[in-house]
PDB file of N, CA, C, O and CB in Angstrom:
ATOM      1  N   UNK A   1      -2.851 -24.646  -2.307  1.00  0.00           N
ATOM      2  CA  UNK A   1      -2.491 -23.271  -2.798  1.00  0.00           C
ATOM      3  C   UNK A   1      -2.969 -22.426  -1.773  1.00  0.00           C
ATOM      4  O   UNK A   1      -4.131 -22.541  -1.384  1.00  0.00           O
ATOM      5  CB  UNK A   1      -3.092 -22.869  -4.192  1.00  0.00           C
ATOM      6  N   UNK A   2      -1.963 -21.332  -1.145  1.00  0.00           N
ATOM      7  CA  UNK A   2      -2.171 -20.561  -0.043  1.00  0.00           C
ATOM      8  C   UNK A   2      -3.184 -19.322  -0.794  1.00  0.00           C
ATOM      9  O   UNK A   2      -3.430 -19.161  -1.990  1.00  0.00           O
ATOM     10  CB  UNK A   2      -0.607 -20.052   0.685  1.00  0.00           C
ATOM     11  N   UNK A   3      -3.610 -18.606   0.299  1.00  0.00           N
ATOM     12  CA  UNK A   3      -4.526 -17.428  -0.330  1.00  0.00           C
ATOM     13  C   UNK A   3      -3.366 -16.410  -0.963  1.00  0.00           C
ATOM     14  O   UNK A   3      -3.715 -15.804  -1.976  1.00  0.00           O
ATOM     15  CB  UNK A   3      -5.612 -16.547   0.995  1.00  0.00           C
ATOM     16  N   UNK A   4      -2.036 -16.169  -0.468  1.00  0.00           N
ATOM     17  CA  UNK A   4      -1.317 -15.318  -1.109  1.00  0.00           C
ATOM     18  C   UNK A   4      -0.935 -15.829  -2.642  1.00  0.00           C
ATOM     19  O   UNK A   4      -0.774 -14.985  -3.524  1.00  0.00           O
ATOM     20  CB  UNK A   4      -0.164 -15.059  -0.241  1.00  0.00           C
ATOM     21  N   UNK A   5      -0.822 -17.002  -2.872  1.00  0.00           N
ATOM     22  CA  UNK A   5      -0.580 -17.638  -4.093  1.00  0.00           C
ATOM     23  C   UNK A   5      -1.547 -17.542  -5.005  1.00  0.00           C
ATOM     24  O   UNK A   5      -1.318 -17.432  -6.210  1.00  0.00           O
ATOM     25  CB  UNK A   5      -0.326 -18.867  -3.947  1.00  0.00           C
ATOM     26  N   UNK A   6      -2.727 -17.578  -4.476  1.00  0.00           N
ATOM     27  CA  UNK A   6      -4.222 -17.304  -5.250  1.00  0.00           C
ATOM     28  C   UNK A   6      -4.277 -15.787  -5.837  1.00  0.00           C
ATOM     29  O   UNK A   6      -4.649 -15.468  -6.967  1.00  0.00           O
ATOM     30  CB  UNK A   6      -5.633 -17.483  -4.059  1.00  0.00           C
ATOM     31  N   UNK A   7      -3.815 -14.920  -4.792  1.00  0.00           N
ATOM     32  CA  UNK A   7      -3.923 -13.486  -5.000  1.00  0.00           C
ATOM     33  C   UNK A   7      -3.052 -13.275  -6.115  1.00  0.00           C
ATOM     34  O   UNK A   7      -3.409 -12.658  -7.119  1.00  0.00           O
ATOM     35  CB  UNK A   7      -3.548 -12.609  -3.772  1.00  0.00           C
ATOM     36  N   UNK A   8      -1.707 -13.869  -5.932  1.00  0.00           N
ATOM     37  CA  UNK A   8      -0.481 -13.408  -7.104  1.00  0.00           C
ATOM     38  C   UNK A   8      -1.115 -14.021  -8.274  1.00  0.00           C
ATOM     39  O   UNK A   8      -0.991 -13.248  -9.224  1.00  0.00           O
ATOM     40  CB  UNK A   8       1.291 -14.082  -6.870  1.00  0.00           C
ATOM     41  N   UNK A   9      -1.775 -15.145  -8.621  1.00  0.00           N
ATOM     42  CA  UNK A   9      -2.493 -15.542  -9.819  1.00  0.00           C
ATOM     43  C   UNK A   9      -3.424 -14.542 -10.135  1.00  0.00           C
ATOM     44  O   UNK A   9      -3.272 -14.063 -11.259  1.00  0.00           O
ATOM     45  CB  UNK A   9      -3.170 -16.826  -9.694  1.00  0.00           C
ATOM     46  N   UNK A  10      -4.411 -14.057  -9.415  1.00  0.00           N
ATOM     47  CA  UNK A  10      -5.657 -13.344  -9.768  1.00  0.00           C
ATOM     48  C   UNK A  10      -4.940 -12.043 -10.246  1.00  0.00           C
ATOM     49  O   UNK A  10      -5.334 -11.538 -11.298  1.00  0.00           O
ATOM     50  CB  UNK A  10      -6.821 -13.147  -8.468  1.00  0.00           C
ATOM     51  N   UNK A  11      -4.025 -11.521  -9.627  1.00  0.00           N
ATOM     52  CA  UNK A  11      -3.367 -10.100 -10.103  1.00  0.00           C
ATOM     53  C   UNK A  11      -2.548 -10.367 -11.467  1.00  0.00           C
ATOM     54  O   UNK A  11      -2.555  -9.578 -12.412  1.00  0.00           O
ATOM     55  CB  UNK A  11      -2.233  -9.444  -8.855  1.00  0.00           C
ATOM     56  N   UNK A  12      -1.878 -11.521 -11.442  1.00  0.00           N
ATOM     57  CA  UNK A  12      -1.103 -11.684 -12.706  1.00  0.00           C
ATOM     58  C   UNK A  12      -2.133 -11.794 -14.134  1.00  0.00           C
ATOM     59  O   UNK A  12      -1.843 -11.426 -15.273  1.00  0.00           O
ATOM     60  CB  UNK A  12      -0.159 -13.120 -12.505  1.00  0.00           C
ATOM     61  N   UNK A  13      -3.369 -12.403 -13.674  1.00  0.00           N
ATOM     62  CA  UNK A  13      -4.293 -12.546 -14.728  1.00  0.00           C
ATOM     63  C   UNK A  13      -5.575 -11.806 -14.988  1.00  0.00           C
ATOM     64  O   UNK A  13      -6.478 -12.172 -15.741  1.00  0.00           O
ATOM     65  CB  UNK A  13      -4.602 -13.675 -14.681  1.00  0.00           C
ATOM     66  N   UNK A  14      -5.527 -10.687 -14.241  1.00  0.00           N
ATOM     67  CA  UNK A  14      -6.545  -9.748 -14.130  1.00  0.00           C
ATOM     68  C   UNK A  14      -6.156  -8.411 -14.760  1.00  0.00           C
ATOM     69  O   UNK A  14      -5.343  -7.688 -14.184  1.00  0.00           O
ATOM     70  CB  UNK A  14      -6.903  -9.588 -12.721  1.00  0.00           C
ATOM     71  N   UNK A  15      -6.672  -8.083 -15.847  1.00  0.00           N
ATOM     72  CA  UNK A  15      -6.177  -6.610 -16.413  1.00  0.00           C
ATOM     73  C   UNK A  15      -6.733  -5.661 -15.461  1.00  0.00           C
ATOM     74  O   UNK A  15      -7.606  -5.942 -14.640  1.00  0.00           O
ATOM     75  CB  UNK A  15      -6.724  -6.195 -18.000  1.00  0.00           C
ATOM     76  N   UNK A  16      -6.096  -4.336 -15.634  1.00  0.00           N
ATOM     77  CA  UNK A  16      -6.543  -3.288 -14.738  1.00  0.00           C
ATOM     78  C   UNK A  16      -8.039  -3.013 -15.161  1.00  0.00           C
ATOM     79  O   UNK A  16      -8.969  -2.891 -14.365  1.00  0.00           O
ATOM     80  CB  UNK A  16      -5.585  -1.951 -14.841  1.00  0.00           C
ATOM     81  N   UNK A  17      -8.110  -2.950 -16.251  1.00  0.00           N
ATOM     82  CA  UNK A  17      -9.811  -2.716 -16.650  1.00  0.00           C
ATOM     83  C   UNK A  17     -10.794  -3.662 -16.072  1.00  0.00           C
ATOM     84  O   UNK A  17     -11.926  -3.309 -15.738  1.00  0.00           O
ATOM     85  CB  UNK A  17     -10.104  -2.874 -18.259  1.00  0.00           C
ATOM     86  N   UNK A  18     -10.321  -4.926 -15.955  1.00  0.00           N
ATOM     87  CA  UNK A  18     -11.152  -5.950 -15.129  1.00  0.00           C
ATOM     88  C   UNK A  18     -10.939  -5.877 -13.660  1.00  0.00           C
ATOM     89  O   UNK A  18     -11.607  -6.674 -13.002  1.00  0.00           O
ATOM     90  CB  UNK A  18     -10.828  -7.385 -15.546  1.00  0.00           C
ATOM     91  N   UNK A  19     -10.157  -5.096 -13.027  1.00  0.00           N
ATOM     92  CA  UNK A  19      -9.989  -5.270 -11.660  1.00  0.00           C
ATOM     93  C   UNK A  19     -10.919  -4.252 -10.980  1.00  0.00           C
ATOM     94  O   UNK A  19     -11.367  -3.244 -11.526  1.00  0.00           O
ATOM     95  CB  UNK A  19      -8.511  -5.111 -11.256  1.00  0.00           C
ATOM     96  N   UNK A  20     -11.192  -4.718  -9.490  1.00  0.00           N
ATOM     97  CA  UNK A  20     -12.140  -3.844  -8.802  1.00  0.00           C
ATOM     98  C   UNK A  20     -11.636  -2.456  -8.683  1.00  0.00           C
ATOM     99  O   UNK A  20     -12.427  -1.586  -9.047  1.00  0.00           O
ATOM    100  CB  UNK A  20     -12.454  -4.365  -7.451  1.00  0.00           C
ATOM    101  N   UNK A  21     -10.427  -2.060  -8.228  1.00  0.00           N
ATOM    102  CA  UNK A  21      -9.937  -0.710  -8.127  1.00  0.00           C
ATOM    103  C   UNK A  21     -10.599  -0.014  -6.911  1.00  0.00           C
ATOM    104  O   UNK A  21     -10.796   1.200  -6.863  1.00  0.00           O
ATOM    105  CB  UNK A  21     -10.216   0.067  -9.445  1.00  0.00           C
ATOM    106  N   UNK A  22     -10.902  -0.834  -5.999  1.00  0.00           N
ATOM    107  CA  UNK A  22     -11.394   0.064  -4.855  1.00  0.00           C
ATOM    108  C   UNK A  22     -10.119   0.562  -4.135  1.00  0.00           C
ATOM    109  O   UNK A  22      -9.126  -0.137  -3.938  1.00  0.00           O
ATOM    110  CB  UNK A  22     -12.407  -0.751  -3.785  1.00  0.00           C
ATOM    111  N   UNK A  23     -10.283   2.013  -3.721  1.00  0.00           N
ATOM    112  CA  UNK A  23      -9.019   2.844  -3.327  1.00  0.00           C
ATOM    113  C   UNK A  23      -8.687   2.741  -2.043  1.00  0.00           C
ATOM    114  O   UNK A  23      -9.494   3.093  -1.183  1.00  0.00           O
ATOM    115  CB  UNK A  23      -9.127   4.241  -3.560  1.00  0.00           C
ATOM    116  N   UNK A  24      -7.462   2.247  -1.715  1.00  0.00           N
ATOM    117  CA  UNK A  24      -6.876   2.078  -0.296  1.00  0.00           C
ATOM    118  C   UNK A  24      -6.002   3.192   0.092  1.00  0.00           C
ATOM    119  O   UNK A  24      -6.044   3.701   1.212  1.00  0.00           O
ATOM    120  CB  UNK A  24      -6.055   0.788  -0.166  1.00  0.00           C
ATOM    121  N   UNK A  25      -5.206   3.567  -0.849  1.00  0.00           N
ATOM    122  CA  UNK A  25      -4.430   4.842  -0.855  1.00  0.00           C
ATOM    123  C   UNK A  25      -3.963   5.381  -2.399  1.00  0.00           C
ATOM    124  O   UNK A  25      -4.137   4.710  -3.417  1.00  0.00           O
ATOM    125  CB  UNK A  25      -3.096   4.579   0.080  1.00  0.00           C
ATOM    126  N   UNK A  26      -3.486   6.405  -2.374  1.00  0.00           N
ATOM    127  CA  UNK A  26      -3.080   6.796  -3.780  1.00  0.00           C
ATOM    128  C   UNK A  26      -2.026   5.880  -4.438  1.00  0.00           C
ATOM    129  O   UNK A  26      -1.715   6.102  -5.609  1.00  0.00           O
ATOM    130  CB  UNK A  26      -2.520   8.223  -3.765  1.00  0.00           C
ATOM    131  N   UNK A  27      -1.500   4.943  -3.810  1.00  0.00           N
ATOM    132  CA  UNK A  27      -0.600   4.168  -4.423  1.00  0.00           C
ATOM    133  C   UNK A  27      -0.940   2.480  -4.423  1.00  0.00           C
ATOM    134  O   UNK A  27      -0.344   1.565  -4.991  1.00  0.00           O
ATOM    135  CB  UNK A  27       0.698   4.519  -3.732  1.00  0.00           C
ATOM    136  N   UNK A  28      -2.163   2.466  -3.535  1.00  0.00           N
ATOM    137  CA  UNK A  28      -2.731   1.055  -3.805  1.00  0.00           C
ATOM    138  C   UNK A  28      -4.249   1.068  -4.170  1.00  0.00           C
ATOM    139  O   UNK A  28      -5.047   1.785  -3.565  1.00  0.00           O
ATOM    140  CB  UNK A  28      -2.535   0.128  -2.508  1.00  0.00           C
ATOM    141  N   UNK A  29      -4.613   0.216  -5.216  1.00  0.00           N
ATOM    142  CA  UNK A  29      -6.057   0.092  -5.433  1.00  0.00           C
ATOM    143  C   UNK A  29      -6.137  -1.390  -5.487  1.00  0.00           C
ATOM    144  O   UNK A  29      -5.102  -2.044  -5.618  1.00  0.00           O
ATOM    145  CB  UNK A  29      -6.651   0.858  -6.768  1.00  0.00           C
ATOM    146  N   UNK A  30      -7.271  -1.947  -5.396  1.00  0.00           N
ATOM    147  CA  UNK A  30      -7.588  -3.460  -5.308  1.00  0.00           C
ATOM    148  C   UNK A  30      -7.579  -3.909  -6.833  1.00  0.00           C
ATOM    149  O   UNK A  30      -8.218  -3.433  -7.771  1.00  0.00           O
ATOM    150  CB  UNK A  30      -9.140  -3.797  -4.525  1.00  0.00           C
ATOM    151  N   UNK A  31      -6.544  -5.109  -6.807  1.00  0.00           N
ATOM    152  CA  UNK A  31      -6.298  -5.743  -8.056  1.00  0.00           C
ATOM    153  C   UNK A  31      -6.987  -6.971  -8.266  1.00  0.00           C
ATOM    154  O   UNK A  31      -6.608  -7.619  -9.242  1.00  0.00           O
ATOM    155  CB  UNK A  31      -4.971  -5.971  -8.221  1.00  0.00           C
ATOM    156  N   UNK A  32      -7.937  -7.454  -7.559  1.00  0.00           N
ATOM    157  CA  UNK A  32      -8.860  -8.590  -7.370  1.00  0.00           C
ATOM    158  C   UNK A  32      -9.968  -8.383  -8.717  1.00  0.00           C
ATOM    159  O   UNK A  32     -10.258  -7.215  -8.975  1.00  0.00           O
ATOM    160  CB  UNK A  32      -9.653  -8.502  -5.689  1.00  0.00           C
ATOM    161  N   UNK A  33     -10.425  -9.188  -9.349  1.00  0.00           N
ATOM    162  CA  UNK A  33     -11.426  -9.121 -10.258  1.00  0.00           C
ATOM    163  C   UNK A  33     -12.731  -8.389  -9.887  1.00  0.00           C
ATOM    164  O   UNK A  33     -13.052  -8.472  -8.702  1.00  0.00           O
ATOM    165  CB  UNK A  33     -11.690 -10.386 -10.598  1.00  0.00           C
ATOM    166  N   UNK A  34     -13.387  -7.816 -10.558  1.00  0.00           N
ATOM    167  CA  UNK A  34     -14.653  -7.237 -10.295  1.00  0.00           C
ATOM    168  C   UNK A  34     -15.854  -7.923  -9.801  1.00  0.00           C
ATOM    169  O   UNK A  34     -16.462  -8.595 -10.634  1.00  0.00           O
ATOM    170  CB  UNK A  34     -14.995  -6.718 -11.322  1.00  0.00           C
ATOM    171  N   UNK A  35     -16.273  -7.883  -8.700  1.00  0.00           N
ATOM    172  CA  UNK A  35     -17.257  -8.545  -8.218  1.00  0.00           C
ATOM    173  C   UNK A  35     -16.671  -9.602  -7.291  1.00  0.00           C
ATOM    174  O   UNK A  35     -17.403 -10.545  -6.990  1.00  0.00           O
ATOM    175  CB  UNK A  35     -18.071  -9.047  -9.279  1.00  0.00           C
ATOM    176  N   UNK A  36     -15.394  -9.549  -6.789  1.00  0.00           N
ATOM    177  CA  UNK A  36     -14.804 -10.543  -5.740  1.00  0.00           C
ATOM    178  C   UNK A  36     -15.500 -10.735  -4.605  1.00  0.00           C
ATOM    179  O   UNK A  36     -16.228  -9.805  -4.259  1.00  0.00           O
ATOM    180  CB  UNK A  36     -13.552 -10.188  -5.288  1.00  0.00           C
ATOM    181  N   UNK A  37     -15.460 -11.815  -3.861  1.00  0.00           N
ATOM    182  CA  UNK A  37     -15.797 -12.213  -2.320  1.00  0.00           C
ATOM    183  C   UNK A  37     -14.559 -11.637  -1.638  1.00  0.00           C
ATOM    184  O   UNK A  37     -13.486 -11.480  -2.219  1.00  0.00           O
ATOM    185  CB  UNK A  37     -15.983 -13.997  -1.987  1.00  0.00           C
ATOM    186  N   UNK A  38     -14.795 -11.334  -0.355  1.00  0.00           N
ATOM    187  CA  UNK A  38     -13.743 -11.169   0.541  1.00  0.00           C
ATOM    188  C   UNK A  38     -13.186  -9.940   0.506  1.00  0.00           C
ATOM    189  O   UNK A  38     -13.728  -8.992  -0.063  1.00  0.00           O
ATOM    190  CB  UNK A  38     -12.800 -12.053   0.369  1.00  0.00           C
ATOM    191  N   UNK A  39     -11.978  -9.866   1.159  1.00  0.00           N
ATOM    192  CA  UNK A  39     -11.281  -8.678   1.226  1.00  0.00           C
ATOM    193  C   UNK A  39     -10.678  -8.305  -0.126  1.00  0.00           C
ATOM    194  O   UNK A  39     -10.533  -9.035  -1.107  1.00  0.00           O
ATOM    195  CB  UNK A  39     -10.259  -8.778   2.260  1.00  0.00           C
ATOM    196  N   UNK A  40     -10.291  -6.748   0.053  1.00  0.00           N
ATOM    197  CA  UNK A  40      -9.751  -6.189  -1.163  1.00  0.00           C
ATOM    198  C   UNK A  40      -8.154  -6.396  -1.023  1.00  0.00           C
ATOM    199  O   UNK A  40      -7.762  -6.651   0.115  1.00  0.00           O
ATOM    200  CB  UNK A  40     -10.207  -4.583  -1.344  1.00  0.00           C
ATOM    201  N   UNK A  41      -7.346  -6.329  -1.882  1.00  0.00           N
ATOM    202  CA  UNK A  41      -5.839  -6.647  -1.946  1.00  0.00           C
ATOM    203  C   UNK A  41      -5.244  -5.963  -3.071  1.00  0.00           C
ATOM    204  O   UNK A  41      -5.763  -5.591  -4.124  1.00  0.00           O
ATOM    205  CB  UNK A  41      -5.539  -8.164  -2.084  1.00  0.00           C
ATOM    206  N   UNK A  42      -4.015  -5.864  -2.636  1.00  0.00           N
ATOM    207  CA  UNK A  42      -3.056  -5.063  -3.640  1.00  0.00           C
ATOM    208  C   UNK A  42      -1.752  -5.224  -3.334  1.00  0.00           C
ATOM    209  O   UNK A  42      -1.391  -5.389  -2.168  1.00  0.00           O
ATOM    210  CB  UNK A  42      -3.266  -3.585  -3.677  1.00  0.00           C
ATOM    211  N   UNK A  43      -0.811  -5.189  -4.477  1.00  0.00           N
ATOM    212  CA  UNK A  43       0.579  -5.517  -3.920  1.00  0.00           C
ATOM    213  C   UNK A  43       1.006  -7.031  -3.892  1.00  0.00           C
ATOM    214  O   UNK A  43       0.211  -7.970  -3.859  1.00  0.00           O
ATOM    215  CB  UNK A  43       0.653  -4.999  -2.474  1.00  0.00           C
ATOM    216  N   UNK A  44       2.440  -7.133  -3.911  1.00  0.00           N
ATOM    217  CA  UNK A  44       2.949  -8.384  -3.992  1.00  0.00           C
ATOM    218  C   UNK A  44       3.730  -8.627  -2.881  1.00  0.00           C
ATOM    219  O   UNK A  44       4.233  -7.621  -2.380  1.00  0.00           O
ATOM    220  CB  UNK A  44       3.637  -8.597  -5.137  1.00  0.00           C
ATOM    221  N   UNK A  45       4.011  -9.871  -2.269  1.00  0.00           N
ATOM    222  CA  UNK A  45       5.026 -10.063  -1.401  1.00  0.00           C
ATOM    223  C   UNK A  45       4.804  -9.288   0.059  1.00  0.00           C
ATOM    224  O   UNK A  45       3.725  -9.078   0.613  1.00  0.00           O
ATOM    225  CB  UNK A  45       6.279  -9.616  -2.130  1.00  0.00           C
ATOM    226  N   UNK A  46       6.010  -8.959   0.476  1.00  0.00           N
ATOM    227  CA  UNK A  46       5.947  -7.906   1.712  1.00  0.00           C
ATOM    228  C   UNK A  46       5.321  -6.689   1.470  1.00  0.00           C
ATOM    229  O   UNK A  46       5.292  -5.934   2.442  1.00  0.00           O
ATOM    230  CB  UNK A  46       7.274  -7.507   2.205  1.00  0.00           C
ATOM    231  N   UNK A  47       4.750  -6.242   0.311  1.00  0.00           N
ATOM    232  CA  UNK A  47       4.291  -5.108  -0.083  1.00  0.00           C
ATOM    233  C   UNK A  47       2.858  -5.416  -0.169  1.00  0.00           C
ATOM    234  O   UNK A  47       2.273  -4.495  -0.738  1.00  0.00           O
ATOM    235  CB  UNK A  47       4.932  -4.603  -1.291  1.00  0.00           C
ATOM    236  N   UNK A  48       1.954  -6.520   0.241  1.00  0.00           N
ATOM    237  CA  UNK A  48       0.889  -6.600   0.020  1.00  0.00           C
ATOM    238  C   UNK A  48       0.064  -6.057   1.106  1.00  0.00           C
ATOM    239  O   UNK A  48       0.291  -6.278   2.295  1.00  0.00           O
ATOM    240  CB  UNK A  48       0.711  -7.719  -0.318  1.00  0.00           C
ATOM    241  N   UNK A  49      -0.939  -5.312   0.643  1.00  0.00           N
ATOM    242  CA  UNK A  49      -1.995  -4.558   1.331  1.00  0.00           C
ATOM    243  C   UNK A  49      -3.250  -5.351   1.264  1.00  0.00           C
ATOM    244  O   UNK A  49      -3.593  -5.788   0.166  1.00  0.00           O
ATOM    245  CB  UNK A  49      -2.205  -3.156   0.718  1.00  0.00           C
ATOM    246  N   UNK A  50      -4.005  -5.597   2.365  1.00  0.00           N
ATOM    247  CA  UNK A  50      -5.522  -6.232   2.285  1.00  0.00           C
ATOM    248  C   UNK A  50      -6.210  -5.347   3.256  1.00  0.00           C
ATOM    249  O   UNK A  50      -5.758  -4.920   4.319  1.00  0.00           O
ATOM    250  CB  UNK A  50      -5.693  -7.961   2.751  1.00  0.00           C
ATOM    251  N   UNK A  51      -7.559  -5.106   2.640  1.00  0.00           N
ATOM    252  CA  UNK A  51      -8.393  -3.982   3.600  1.00  0.00           C
ATOM    253  C   UNK A  51      -9.889  -4.722   3.578  1.00  0.00           C
ATOM    254  O   UNK A  51     -10.112  -5.556   2.699  1.00  0.00           O
ATOM    255  CB  UNK A  51      -8.456  -2.096   2.818  1.00  0.00           C
ATOM    256  N   UNK A  52     -10.728  -4.452   4.393  1.00  0.00           N
ATOM    257  CA  UNK A  52     -12.324  -4.901   4.297  1.00  0.00           C
ATOM    258  C   UNK A  52     -13.023  -4.430   3.202  1.00  0.00           C
ATOM    259  O   UNK A  52     -12.635  -3.352   2.751  1.00  0.00           O
ATOM    260  CB  UNK A  52     -13.166  -4.431   5.456  1.00  0.00           C
ATOM    261  N   UNK A  53     -14.034  -5.016   2.620  1.00  0.00           N
ATOM    262  CA  UNK A  53     -14.999  -4.419   1.979  1.00  0.00           C
ATOM    263  C   UNK A  53     -15.889  -3.681   2.944  1.00  0.00           C
ATOM    264  O   UNK A  53     -16.103  -4.037   4.103  1.00  0.00           O
ATOM    265  CB  UNK A  53     -15.677  -5.354   1.199  1.00  0.00           C
ATOM    266  N   UNK A  54     -16.384  -2.624   2.352  1.00  0.00           N
ATOM    267  CA  UNK A  54     -17.219  -1.512   3.241  1.00  0.00           C
ATOM    268  C   UNK A  54     -18.563  -1.634   2.544  1.00  0.00           C
ATOM    269  O   UNK A  54     -18.350  -1.278   1.385  1.00  0.00           O
ATOM    270  CB  UNK A  54     -16.579   0.221   3.191  1.00  0.00           C
ATOM    271  N   UNK A  55     -19.675  -1.919   2.660  1.00  0.00           N
ATOM    272  CA  UNK A  55     -20.891  -2.011   1.975  1.00  0.00           C
ATOM    273  C   UNK A  55     -21.227  -0.868   1.242  1.00  0.00           C
ATOM    274  O   UNK A  55     -21.841  -0.934   0.178  1.00  0.00           O
ATOM    275  CB  UNK A  55     -21.896  -2.295   2.810  1.00  0.00           C
ATOM    276  N   UNK A  56     -20.792   0.355   1.846  1.00  0.00           N
ATOM    277  CA  UNK A  56     -21.102   1.659   1.409  1.00  0.00           C
ATOM    278  C   UNK A  56     -20.052   2.181   0.535  1.00  0.00           C
ATOM    279  O   UNK A  56     -20.340   3.301   0.113  1.00  0.00           O
ATOM    280  CB  UNK A  56     -21.315   2.544   2.525  1.00  0.00           C
ATOM    281  N   UNK A  57     -18.927   1.732   0.127  1.00  0.00           N
ATOM    282  CA  UNK A  57     -18.338   2.030  -0.951  1.00  0.00           C
ATOM    283  C   UNK A  57     -18.463   1.466  -2.083  1.00  0.00           C
ATOM    284  O   UNK A  57     -18.820   0.292  -2.183  1.00  0.00           O
ATOM    285  CB  UNK A  57     -17.385   2.037  -0.780  1.00  0.00           C
ATOM    286  N   UNK A  58     -18.192   2.212  -3.076  1.00  0.00           N
ATOM    287  CA  UNK A  58     -18.381   1.864  -4.448  1.00  0.00           C
ATOM    288  C   UNK A  58     -17.124   1.518  -5.071  1.00  0.00           C
ATOM    289  O   UNK A  58     -16.088   1.642  -4.418  1.00  0.00           O
ATOM    290  CB  UNK A  58     -19.018   2.927  -5.183  1.00  0.00           C
ATOM    291  N   UNK A  59     -17.100   1.122  -6.195  1.00  0.00           N
ATOM    292  CA  UNK A  59     -15.614   0.390  -6.876  1.00  0.00           C
ATOM    293  C   UNK A  59     -14.446   1.212  -6.729  1.00  0.00           C
ATOM    294  O   UNK A  59     -13.320   0.715  -6.709  1.00  0.00           O
ATOM    295  CB  UNK A  59     -15.665   0.121  -8.551  1.00  0.00           C
ATOM    296  N   UNK A  60     -14.692   2.660  -6.606  1.00  0.00           N
ATOM    297  CA  UNK A  60     -13.402   3.461  -6.526  1.00  0.00           C
ATOM    298  C   UNK A  60     -13.837   4.524  -5.533  1.00  0.00           C
ATOM    299  O   UNK A  60     -13.783   5.712  -5.851  1.00  0.00           O
ATOM    300  CB  UNK A  60     -12.848   4.108  -8.019  1.00  0.00           C
ATOM    301  N   UNK A  61     -14.248   4.149  -4.390  1.00  0.00           N
ATOM    302  CA  UNK A  61     -14.582   4.914  -3.134  1.00  0.00           C
ATOM    303  C   UNK A  61     -13.216   5.309  -2.210  1.00  0.00           C
ATOM    304  O   UNK A  61     -12.187   4.644  -2.084  1.00  0.00           O
ATOM    305  CB  UNK A  61     -15.633   3.954  -2.234  1.00  0.00           C
ATOM    306  N   UNK A  62     -13.518   6.470  -1.674  1.00  0.00           N
ATOM    307  CA  UNK A  62     -12.266   6.754  -0.913  1.00  0.00           C
ATOM    308  C   UNK A  62     -12.378   6.071   0.482  1.00  0.00           C
ATOM    309  O   UNK A  62     -13.427   6.241   1.103  1.00  0.00           O
ATOM    310  CB  UNK A  62     -12.028   8.350  -0.755  1.00  0.00           C
ATOM    311  N   UNK A  63     -11.304   5.248   1.073  1.00  0.00           N
ATOM    312  CA  UNK A  63     -11.616   4.717   2.352  1.00  0.00           C
ATOM    313  C   UNK A  63     -11.845   5.913   3.659  1.00  0.00           C
ATOM    314  O   UNK A  63     -11.734   7.132   3.535  1.00  0.00           O
ATOM    315  CB  UNK A  63     -10.375   3.701   2.659  1.00  0.00           C
ATOM    316  N   UNK A  64     -12.136   5.275   4.710  1.00  0.00           N
ATOM    317  CA  UNK A  64     -12.279   6.406   5.871  1.00  0.00           C
ATOM    318  C   UNK A  64     -11.012   6.998   6.199  1.00  0.00           C
ATOM    319  O   UNK A  64     -10.018   6.307   5.976  1.00  0.00           O
ATOM    320  CB  UNK A  64     -12.861   5.845   7.238  1.00  0.00           C
ATOM    321  N   UNK A  65     -10.874   8.016   6.631  1.00  0.00           N
ATOM    322  CA  UNK A  65      -9.469   8.783   6.897  1.00  0.00           C
ATOM    323  C   UNK A  65      -8.940   8.100   8.024  1.00  0.00           C
ATOM    324  O   UNK A  65      -7.759   8.366   8.245  1.00  0.00           O
ATOM    325  CB  UNK A  65      -9.566  10.429   7.235  1.00  0.00           C
ATOM    326  N   UNK A  66      -9.548   7.192   8.898  1.00  0.00           N
ATOM    327  CA  UNK A  66      -8.940   6.303  10.039  1.00  0.00           C
ATOM    328  C   UNK A  66      -7.943   5.402   9.477  1.00  0.00           C
ATOM    329  O   UNK A  66      -7.089   4.885  10.197  1.00  0.00           O
ATOM    330  CB  UNK A  66     -10.025   5.425  10.793  1.00  0.00           C
ATOM    331  N   UNK A  67      -8.013   5.187   8.208  1.00  0.00           N
ATOM    332  CA  UNK A  67      -7.120   4.402   7.699  1.00  0.00           C
ATOM    333  C   UNK A  67      -5.705   4.756   7.391  1.00  0.00           C
ATOM    334  O   UNK A  67      -4.819   3.914   7.242  1.00  0.00           O
ATOM    335  CB  UNK A  67      -7.624   4.025   6.745  1.00  0.00           C
ATOM    336  N   UNK A  68      -5.537   6.050   7.302  1.00  0.00           N
ATOM    337  CA  UNK A  68      -4.292   6.606   6.831  1.00  0.00           C
ATOM    338  C   UNK A  68      -3.350   6.628   8.066  1.00  0.00           C
ATOM    339  O   UNK A  68      -2.202   7.058   7.959  1.00  0.00           O
ATOM    340  CB  UNK A  68      -4.499   8.065   6.184  1.00  0.00           C
TER     341      UNK A  68
END
């Protein structure tokens, strides 16, 4: 199973309330389970976005302005 296939399953079986919700942009919040390891991710297929975890960010923190 590829990492993208695993993410698709995580997104499909993780409710919004149980998801990390780290903010990437107004349109994208992390859909991986709370407490996940590795990168944050949101979206499906060609619209998937990944971004690194920053230790200073909380679960719904705003990313640095340089990302926009």
